NUKOL-543129 format. One record per residue (C-alpha): residue in three letters; x, y, z. Coordinates in steps of 0.001 Angstrom, whole numbers, plus 500000, padded with zeros to 6 digits. Layout:
! NUKOL-543129
alaXYZ
...
//
This chain:
! NUKOL-543129
met505617512144488176
lys508464510965490355
ile509293507370491346
arg511456506811494390
lys512216504401497203
ala509684504604500038
thr510667505527503559
ala509086504394506833
lys507213507717506911
asn505573506839503572
met504116503537504733
lys500974505161506191
glu500126506496502718
val501050503158501137
phe498568501441503468
lys495940504034502556
leu496378503115498879
leu496186499425499776
his492885500043501584
glu491458501953498619
tyr492500499182496236
thr491037496433498430
glu487740498306498756
tyr487634498631494953
glu488320494897494535
his485583494119497072
lys483056496083494992
leu483951493903491997
asp484191490612493888
lys482459490128497250
asn484833487213497949
val487561489799498594
arg487292490267502349
leu487725493726503809
glu488484492138507181
ser491797490926505792
leu493136494505505548
lys494576494567509081
lys496353491261508463
ile497727492488505145
glu498857495779506699
lys500671493888509475
glu502347491552506969
glu503411494402504687
ser504791496320507664
glu506829493267508669
his508097492900505096
phe509163496559505056
lys510943496243508393
gly512565493041507146
gly514157494762504178
thr511603494497501377
ile512049497532499168
tyr508974499564498298
phe508830502176495581
ile506263504924495402
ala505021507061492556
glu504379510681493458
asp502451513212491436
asn502758516802492677
gly503915515507496071
lys500992513069496488
ile501622509334496580
val499538507807493791
gly501043504344493436
cys503375501807494986
leu505033498465494405
asn507421496184496193
//
């Protein structure tokens, strides 16, 4: 496993992980709204463009985790 700083090209995969996580949370708690995903994606994109550093974990070239 490799951990490295994310690039702009990685953000699509980061958002995919965020969607998967939110869907999982929604299954556990129906108060977690799936409709909020677009808002969250927009906010995270703005954070990234504004200088927030994201790190990704890759396993065999596949992004399997992230944090900021």
